[in-house]
C-alpha positions as CSV (number, residue, x, y, z in Angstrom):
1,M,-0.2,0.0,-0.1
2,E,1.3,3.2,-0.9
3,V,0.2,5.2,1.8
4,V,2.3,2.8,4.3
5,G,5.4,3.3,2.6
6,Q,4.4,7.0,2.9
7,L,4.4,6.7,6.5
8,R,7.5,4.5,7.1
9,K,9.3,7.6,6.1
10,V,7.9,9.5,8.9
11,P,9.7,9.8,12.1
12,L,7.0,9.5,13.7
13,F,6.1,5.8,13.0
14,K,9.4,4.9,11.5
15,D,9.4,1.8,14.1
16,L,6.1,0.2,13.5
17,D,5.6,-3.6,12.8
18,D,3.2,-3.3,9.3
19,E,-0.1,-4.4,11.2
20,N,0.1,-1.1,12.9
21,L,1.7,0.6,10.0
22,E,-1.7,-0.4,8.0
23,R,-4.0,0.5,10.4
24,L,-2.7,4.2,10.0
25,A,-3.0,3.6,6.7
26,L,-6.4,3.3,6.5
27,A,-7.0,5.9,8.9
28,C,-5.5,8.4,6.5
29,R,-6.6,10.3,4.1
30,T,-5.1,12.6,1.1
31,V,-5.3,15.7,0.9
32,S,-3.1,18.5,-1.1
33,F,-2.3,21.8,-1.5
34,P,-1.1,24.4,-3.8
35,A,2.3,26.5,-2.8
36,A,1.0,29.3,-0.5
37,T,-1.8,28.3,1.1
38,K,-2.6,28.4,5.1
39,I,-3.0,24.9,6.2
40,V,-3.8,25.3,9.6
41,K,-4.0,28.9,11.0
42,M,-2.5,29.9,15.0
43,G,-5.9,30.2,17.4
44,E,-8.0,28.1,15.3
45,P,-9.3,24.4,17.2
46,G,-7.1,22.0,16.2
47,H,-8.2,18.6,15.2
48,S,-5.9,16.8,13.0
49,L,-2.8,15.4,12.3
50,F,-0.5,15.9,9.4
51,L,1.6,14.3,7.9
52,I,3.9,15.1,4.8
53,A,4.3,12.8,2.1
54,N,5.1,15.7,-0.4
55,G,6.2,19.3,-1.1
56,S,7.3,21.3,1.6
57,V,5.7,24.0,4.5
58,R,6.8,26.5,6.3
59,V,6.0,27.0,10.4
60,V,5.1,31.2,11.9
61,Y,4.2,32.4,14.6
62,P,2.4,36.4,13.2
63,T,2.9,39.2,15.0
64,R,1.4,42.9,14.5
65,S,5.0,43.7,12.2
66,A,6.1,40.5,10.9
67,D,5.8,36.8,11.1
68,F,8.3,34.9,12.6
69,E,9.7,31.2,10.5
70,L,9.9,28.9,13.1
71,A,11.1,26.2,11.2
72,R,10.6,24.4,7.7
73,L,9.4,20.9,7.3
74,H,9.7,18.7,4.9
75,G,8.7,15.3,3.6
76,G,8.6,12.4,5.9
77,E,7.7,15.2,9.2
78,F,4.9,16.2,10.3
79,F,2.6,19.0,12.1
80,G,-0.3,19.9,14.4
81,E,-0.2,16.9,16.5
82,M,-0.8,18.3,20.0
83,A,-4.4,18.1,17.9
84,L,-4.6,14.8,18.9
85,L,-4.3,15.2,22.8
86,N,-6.9,18.2,23.3
87,E,-8.7,21.0,21.9
88,M,-6.3,24.0,22.9
89,P,-6.1,26.4,19.6
90,R,-3.2,26.3,16.9
91,S,0.7,28.2,18.4
92,A,1.4,28.8,15.3
93,T,0.2,29.1,11.4
94,V,1.4,26.4,9.1
95,E,1.8,27.8,5.1
96,S,2.5,25.6,2.1
97,V,5.7,26.3,0.4
98,D,5.2,24.3,-3.0
99,E,2.4,22.7,-3.8
100,V,2.2,19.8,-1.2
101,E,0.9,16.4,-0.6
102,L,-0.3,15.1,2.9
103,L,-1.7,12.1,4.9
104,V,-4.2,13.9,7.3
105,L,-4.9,11.6,11.1
106,E,-8.0,12.7,12.8
107,K,-8.2,13.2,16.5
108,D,-11.1,10.2,16.8
109,D,-8.9,7.8,14.4
110,F,-5.5,8.1,15.9
111,R,-7.3,7.4,19.6
112,R,-8.8,4.5,18.4
113,I,-5.7,3.2,17.4
114,I,-3.5,4.0,20.2
115,M,-5.5,1.6,21.9
116,E,-5.5,-0.9,20.1
117,S,-2.3,-0.9,19.6
118,P,0.2,0.2,22.7
119,P,3.1,0.3,19.9
120,V,1.7,3.9,18.7
121,A,0.7,5.4,21.8
122,L,3.9,4.7,23.3
123,H,6.1,6.4,19.7
124,F,4.1,9.0,19.9
125,L,5.3,9.8,23.1
126,E,8.7,9.8,22.9
127,M,8.3,11.4,19.5
128,L,6.3,14.5,21.3
129,S,8.2,14.7,24.0
130,L,11.3,15.7,21.3
131,R,9.0,18.2,19.7
132,I,8.3,19.9,23.1
133,R,11.8,20.4,23.6
134,N,13.0,21.7,20.2
135,A,9.5,24.1,20.2
136,D,10.4,25.2,24.0
137,E,14.5,25.9,23.1
138,Q,12.6,28.0,19.8
139,I,10.1,29.7,21.2
140,S,13.0,30.9,23.6
141,G,15.3,32.1,20.9
142,L,12.3,34.3,19.8
143,S,11.5,36.1,23.1
144,E,14.7,36.5,23.3
145,K,15.3,38.2,19.4
146,A,12.3,39.9,20.0
147,M,13.5,42.3,23.0
148,R,17.2,42.2,21.4
149,D,18.0,44.7,18.6
150,S,19.5,43.9,16.0
151,L,21.9,45.7,15.0
152,T,24.2,46.7,18.4
153,G,22.6,43.8,20.0
154,L,21.6,45.5,23.1
155,L,18.3,45.2,24.8
156,N,15.9,47.3,23.1
157,R,13.0,50.3,23.9
158,R,10.6,47.5,24.7
159,A,12.8,45.8,26.5
160,F,13.8,48.6,28.4
161,R,9.8,49.7,29.5
162,E,9.8,46.7,30.9
163,R,12.6,46.7,33.0
164,L,12.0,50.2,34.3
165,S,8.3,49.8,35.6
166,E,10.2,46.0,37.3
167,E,12.7,48.1,38.9
168,S,10.5,51.6,40.5
169,D,8.6,48.4,41.4
170,R,10.8,47.1,43.6
171,S,12.0,50.2,44.8
172,I,8.6,51.0,45.8
173,R,8.4,47.9,47.5
174,Y,11.5,47.5,49.4
175,G,13.1,51.1,49.3
176,D,16.1,50.1,46.9
177,S,17.8,52.8,44.6
178,F,18.6,52.8,41.3
179,A,19.4,55.3,38.2
180,L,18.3,56.2,35.2
181,I,20.6,57.2,32.2
182,L,20.0,58.8,29.2
183,I,22.1,59.4,26.3
184,D,22.2,60.4,22.8
185,L,25.2,60.6,20.1
186,D,26.1,64.4,18.8
187,R,25.5,65.3,16.0
188,F,25.3,61.7,14.7
189,K,22.9,62.8,11.3
190,S,25.8,65.2,9.8
191,I,27.9,61.4,10.3
192,N,25.4,59.6,8.5
193,D,25.0,62.6,5.4
194,T,28.2,63.1,5.9
195,F,29.7,59.4,5.6
196,G,27.0,56.8,4.6
197,H,23.9,54.8,6.5
198,D,27.1,52.0,6.6
199,T,29.3,54.4,8.7
200,G,26.0,55.1,11.4
201,D,25.5,51.6,11.9
202,T,29.3,51.2,12.5
203,V,29.3,54.0,15.0
204,L,25.9,52.7,16.3
205,A,27.5,49.3,16.7
206,W,30.4,50.5,18.0
207,V,28.4,52.9,21.2
208,G,27.2,49.8,22.3
209,R,29.7,48.5,22.6
210,L,31.8,50.7,24.7
211,L,28.4,50.5,27.1
212,T,28.4,47.3,27.5
213,E,31.8,47.2,28.9
214,H,32.6,50.3,30.5
215,T,29.3,49.7,33.1
216,R,29.3,47.1,35.5
217,A,28.1,43.4,35.3
218,A,24.6,44.7,36.5
219,D,23.5,47.6,34.5
220,S,22.1,47.2,31.5
221,P,22.2,48.9,28.5
222,Y,20.1,49.9,25.8
223,R,19.1,51.3,23.0
224,V,15.9,52.9,22.6
225,G,16.2,54.8,19.3
226,G,18.2,55.3,16.4
227,E,21.2,57.3,18.5
228,E,19.9,57.0,21.7
229,F,20.5,54.6,24.6
230,A,19.8,54.4,28.1
231,I,21.4,52.6,30.8
232,L,19.5,51.0,33.5
233,A,22.1,50.8,37.2
234,P,20.7,48.8,40.0
235,A,21.7,49.5,43.8
236,T,22.5,53.9,42.8
237,N,21.8,56.9,43.5
238,G,22.8,60.4,41.6
239,D,26.2,61.1,43.4
240,V,27.4,57.6,41.6
241,A,25.2,58.1,38.7
242,A,26.7,61.3,38.3
243,A,30.1,59.9,38.3
244,L,28.5,57.1,35.4
245,C,27.9,59.5,33.4
246,Q,31.0,61.0,33.3
247,R,33.0,58.3,32.8
248,L,30.8,57.0,29.9
249,V,31.1,59.9,28.4
250,E,34.4,60.3,28.1
251,T,35.5,56.8,27.4
252,V,33.0,57.8,24.0
253,A,34.8,60.9,23.0
254,E,39.1,59.3,23.8
255,A,38.6,55.8,22.2
256,K,38.8,55.2,18.5
257,P,35.9,54.1,15.8
258,P,36.4,51.4,13.8
259,V,36.3,53.0,10.7
260,D,39.5,54.1,8.8
261,F,39.8,57.8,7.9
262,E,39.4,60.3,11.3
263,L,35.8,60.3,12.6
264,K,35.6,62.4,16.1
265,V,32.4,60.7,17.8
266,T,31.4,62.8,21.0
267,M,27.6,62.2,23.1
268,S,25.4,64.0,25.8
269,A,23.6,62.1,28.7
270,G,21.5,62.8,31.1
271,Y,20.1,61.1,34.3
272,A,17.5,60.5,36.9
273,A,17.8,58.4,40.5
274,C,14.7,57.0,41.8
275,P,13.8,57.0,45.0
276,E,16.5,60.0,45.7
277,H,14.3,62.1,42.3
278,T,10.8,60.3,42.0
279,T,9.5,57.0,41.8
280,S,7.0,57.2,38.9
281,P,9.0,55.9,36.1
282,D,7.5,57.6,33.3
283,K,8.4,61.5,35.2
284,L,11.4,59.6,36.3
285,F,12.5,58.7,32.3
286,N,11.2,62.8,31.4
287,I,13.9,63.8,34.6
288,A,16.2,62.6,33.2
289,D,15.2,63.0,29.5
290,R,15.4,67.0,30.5
291,A,18.8,66.5,32.1
292,L,20.2,65.1,28.5
293,L,18.8,68.1,26.5
294,K,20.1,70.7,28.9
295,A,23.3,68.6,28.1
296,K,22.8,69.1,24.7
297,D,21.8,72.7,24.9
298,E,25.5,73.5,26.6
299,G,27.4,72.4,24.5
300,K,27.0,68.9,24.4
301,N,30.0,66.0,25.2
302,Q,28.7,66.7,28.5
303,F,26.7,65.5,31.2
304,S,24.0,67.2,33.0
305,H,22.1,66.7,36.4
306,P,18.9,66.7,37.2
307,T,16.9,68.9,37.7
308,A,15.7,70.0,41.8
309,P,13.5,66.6,42.4
310,T,10.0,65.7,42.0
311,I,8.5,62.9,43.3
């Protein structure tokens, strides 16, 4: 039977004997989809296991901004296995890459077979455990990617906002102090206009490395905008934050960017401390931002202290 031969290629069933393979083959139906067809959609109820006989599919996690491709599956592989165990919605979308032929096994048929044949159930559980472990690794990687700026490798604005809120809550609850430092590269637009965006990207990545290398292990640097950076420094009061600002401004001004021509890069900074200046994350950001603007207005390549404390 042709279906038996196809099932034998599937890792989930490769060690089953002919009798059990024939049971599965009789329960399967064959369906085909043209290229670029959504076979299952995230959020839809699932009730079928799909075995790829021919062609390939891609598994994607759709977001508002982009679809993250989690995996590509080819002949002999399968998807939708969790639908055989529960009624939970699909956790990802699967679409055909090219014309694809699938063997479809419905949940009721599969449950009947595993009740009749314990070896089928055992093989299924073994393969399912591997798939769950791989899925966990993929999701962890996706989460990390969503929190990182691809150019500098620093945590991004989304991660910054979450961490700022967490640090503020901790300060209110336990009385812990922390500082926020905001940084802006001086005259960065002229670098892009004069030397090109590739040079600008090189400078941004270089500054990201400097911020990582010249802060403590407990401090966390972020890229929060085009040429804008932030640092959250736990267990840090205003005086320590001022010293850190001074050191970082001097470090960037004295260092040479990794380009093969003369290029002077400087930056300005401002800071605010919690609970010294405020316990509100939004107010803390605004105080540090005003200090940063003051440093820019007063000549750049320097840092500025915050104005009078605001509770």
